N, C-alpha and C positions, 0 to 999 in steps of 0.2 A: 199396360206397356204399348209403345207408340208404333204405326207400323213401320215406321223406320224403323225402331230398333231391332225390333221382329224376322229382319229379311234377313236369309243364310247371305246373297250377295249385296255390294254395296250399288247395284245398277237399277235404276228407273228408265221404262223406254218411253221415249217423251212420246205425246200425243200426237196424232201427225194426219191430220184433217184433210178430207179430199178422195182418200180409198187406201192410202198404207198401214193405218192402224187397225187393223182387224178384229174382231173375238178372237180368231187361232193364234193372233202375232202375240197376241195381251194376254194370252192365258198359256201361254206356252212359256213368258217371259215371267208370268206370277209360278208357277208349279215350280220353276226352277230353282225359284228361291230369290228371282229378282221383283218387280212391281212392276207389272203392267200398267198400262192407261189406256182406257177409250177414248176417242176423239168425238167430242158433242157438237162440233162445229160444224155448222154447213150441212147439217142434215135435221130431220123435224123430233119432234120429241118423241113421234111412236119409233122411229127407227133407234132411237137412242134406248127405247125400253126393250125393244128387242134383243138389242147387241147385250146389256147388262143381260137377258135371259142369257143369251148364249155364253157369256163367259161361266158364268156361273156355275153352266150343266155340263161345262171344262171343266172345271179346276174349284177348289174351296178354297183356295187361296188368298188373302185379297189384293183388291185392284182400286185402280183410280179412273176417274171420269174428268175431263176436263173442259171448260166450260166458257166461252167467248162472251165476255162482259160488251153487250152495249154501249155504241157511240153517242154522243151527243146530236148528231145527227146534222151540225153543221158543217157547211161545204161553199165551194166557191161554184156555182152551178156554172156559171160560163166560160170555166177553165175544164170541168168537166164537158159539158159542150163541144168548146173547141176540142178539145182529146179525142170527141166521138167524130168528129170531122174528119181529124187526121188517118182515124184508123178505117173510116169507112172504104176506102178504095182498098183495103187489103181483105176486108172481111167481103167484099165485093169478088174477089178476087177468088178468095175459098170456097163462094158461091152458101154464104151463110147471111142472115143480119145479124146486127151489133144487138144487143139484149138492152134494154129499159135502162137506165142509170138509177134505179131507185135506191131506197132506203132501206134501215128494216134492222130490228133486234137481236136477229138469229134466235129467232123462238123464243127468248131467253125467259119469260115469266111460264111458258108450258114446261121449261129443262127442269127449271128448278123444282116447279110442283111438282116433276114424276122423282126428282131425285129426294126430296123432304117427304115425300108420302113411302119411296120405296128407297131406303138410304144403302147407300154401298160405303166404304170399308175410306174411303177419299175423295173430295172433289177437289181440284184445280180452279183458278180463273188465271184467265191470259187478256189483255187489251185494256187494264186498270187493274185497281183494287176493287174488292165486291166492300158495299157496306156493311156496315158494323152487325147491322140488322141479319141481313145476307148469313154472315159468319156464327152468327149466336144461333140463329134454327137450326143450320147445319151439325152445328157442332152438338148442340140438345139432342137431336137422335141418334149421335156417334158416328158421327162421321168428322174426320180429319177434315182441314179446311188448307190449302198449301196456296199461296198466291206468286206467280211470275211478275219479277221485277229486271229492270235492266237499265236500275243506276241505284245508286249509294242512299238518296232521300227513301224514295220507295220502299229499300229493305225496312226503312223505320220507320217508313208509315205502315207497313204491313204488320210489323212484331206491333203495331200500336192498339190494332183492330183487335188483337188476339189470334193471328192465325198460330196454325201448327208448325207450320216449314214454310218456307221463303225459297222458290228456284230461283237463283240467280242466274240469268241469261246474258251470253255474251256477246260479242258484234260476230264471233266465229261461230254462230249457229245457220242451220239451215230453216228453212220456211220461214215465217214471220215474227218480227220482232214482238216479244207476249209487253212491255211495257206501252206506256202512254206518257206522252207523246213519244216518238216510233222515233226521232230524231238523233237518238244519245251515238255514241261510239267508241262505250267501256270495253275492252276484251277482259275475257273472262277472268283472268288473276288477280289483276289489280282489283276488280268489282267484288268478286270474294273479300279480299282482306279488307276495302273499303266500307262492304256491307256488313263485313261481323266486327268492326268496329263499334258499327251503330244498330247492329240489331241483333238479339240475345236469342231468336227462334235456330233453329237446325235448318242449316244451309244446304241445298240440292245444285248441283253444278252443272249449268247447262252450257256448252256449245265449244264445238269442235274438238271430244272427247272420242276416238273412235278404235285405239287401242291401250294395252294394260299402262303401260308406260305416262298417258297423256289422265286415267282414270288417278291414278296412284297420285300424279302431280293436284289433281282439282282434292285429294283426299286431305295430303301437305297440305295445301293452301287456306282447308277449314272446312271443304266440305264435309256430311257425314254421307252422303251416296254422288253419285253423278244420273244428271237424266240424259241419256241417249237415244236419237233419234237415226239422223244419217247411217250410223251404227246398224242399223237393222234391217235400213231399205231394201239390200238385197237376200234377208231372209226366204227360204220361199213359201213361211206363213204370213208374211207382206202382205198386204196388194198394192203393193206399188207393179205401176205398168213393165209393159217390157220397154219400152220409149224410156222412160224416169233410171230403170236398171243399169241400161244400156250408158246413159248418161252418169249416172252414180259409178261407174266404173269406169271411166276416162279418166284423164288428169287433167281435162277442162278448167280454166280460174272459175270463182263464183264471183257473183256479184251482187250487192242491194241497189233494189230498185223499187220504183212504184206503178212499175208500166201494166203489172195485171190485174193487180187490184186495190189501187188509192192506197196500202198501208206498204213499210216497206218491208221487204223480206229476200231474205239470199236464197241465188237459183245460180248452176253453174249458166254461164255466159254463151248468150247464144244472138242470133240476128235481132230478135223481135228486142231484147234486154238494149241492144247495144241501141236499135234506132230508135226507139219511144222512151227509154229511161229517165233523157233531159225533159222531157215535157209532161211528160207522168203527175198528173193532180193531186195534192193529198185530198182521201174522199173514199173510206173505206163504210160499207160493201157496195156503193156506188157503180166505181171502177170493176171492180169484181164483177158482178151482172153485166154491166155494159161488153167483156172480155169473153165473159163464157161460151158465146156461140162459137168466138174464132177459136177459142183453147182445144172446146169438144173436137171441132174438125182439126186440128191439129193432131189432137192424140187419135181421131180416126182414122187420116191419114200417115200419119208414124211420121208426123214434122216436128225435126228436134227443130229447126232453124225457129221455129213460133213455139212449141206447149214450154210453159213454165214447169222447170223441172228443178224446185226443191233439193238443197241439201247447202248441209255447211263445207266449210273451209277444208275441213280433212276427209271429205270422199272418198279419193281414193285408198282408202285405208278400206273400207266397206266390203265386206265380205259374203261371198252366196257360202253363207253353213246356215243349216237348222239354227231359232232362235235359240233353244235349251243350251245349245255347243259352244254357241257363243257368248252365253252371259254366263258360261264356267270357262270357260277361254281368256275371255276380261279380265273377271275376278283372278283367275291366280295368277295371270300375266303381271296386274297392281301388283300383286302381294310379291314376287320375283323382285319386280321393278323397285318398290318398298324395304328389300332386304336387299338388295344391290346396294340401294341410296344409305343405309345404316351401314354396310361396311365401308362404303368410302366416306362418311363420317368420319369411321375413326382414324381415320389418318390424319385429320385435321390438327391433334394436338400434338 
């Protein structure tokens, strides 16, 4: 039996790197009958191993780990240097020095070695598609492999690699775009339908889903489950900072930008995003390393005008409730929405 078919609720909590995805949140969602996901991005392999152990100590239910795939390392160094010069006065004002815009693969080999040595139920990939050898190696150890896509052709390619499920991420989603390249603009519903037409694997919908009716819509459009991130940011188990929680609770609009990391990501619009988005170059993780000291100072000082505040378009619907309670409420509300839609459909004839 697959992990998806064994869920009591069709809800997957998105892996949110940078702090929000804690073992407490992951285990609470899994124990409630959904599927929790640890974020392996931007941590070392030792921290990943420790987080996996903590989740296992908290629950015996399945969970997943999301891994960032390394890029090809090619960037426009002149553009990144120009961006560093643009940000330097702001860093001086904050009393910090910008970081070195170095590349790197996010310790991908070490994390894969750890996941092969001590397999987990599910491993998902973002920032591209894994190679066939990685898919086969994980599946040989009993791990399901999921791939994140943001365009229809990638869903077809993922299926051809032999993955077990495909996460279909619409442009409404908060945080980083999970596909490569990151310049797509497919909204979730059309992307789901297009992916379903060319992919025979179970689809997990992601993007702008934060209440029962939107979950029901995704299920009706062909998904077997939905991956929600922003909806869980205000849960007490999440590691979301107070600054970030306040932004999620607001009604402010969101926008896609490379200003913080060099890769397009959706967050609540603030002064930093408005000021620097147009000049931000392509270049992950170089831009991420460049801005890290500046963003750390913003979090330290509670400066919402500078901090990255990742959130999806439906962020005002997020609520401050325990994760297990949220899973049950979302599932029940989706069931009610589907029942109401079926009742309305009987009037068509």
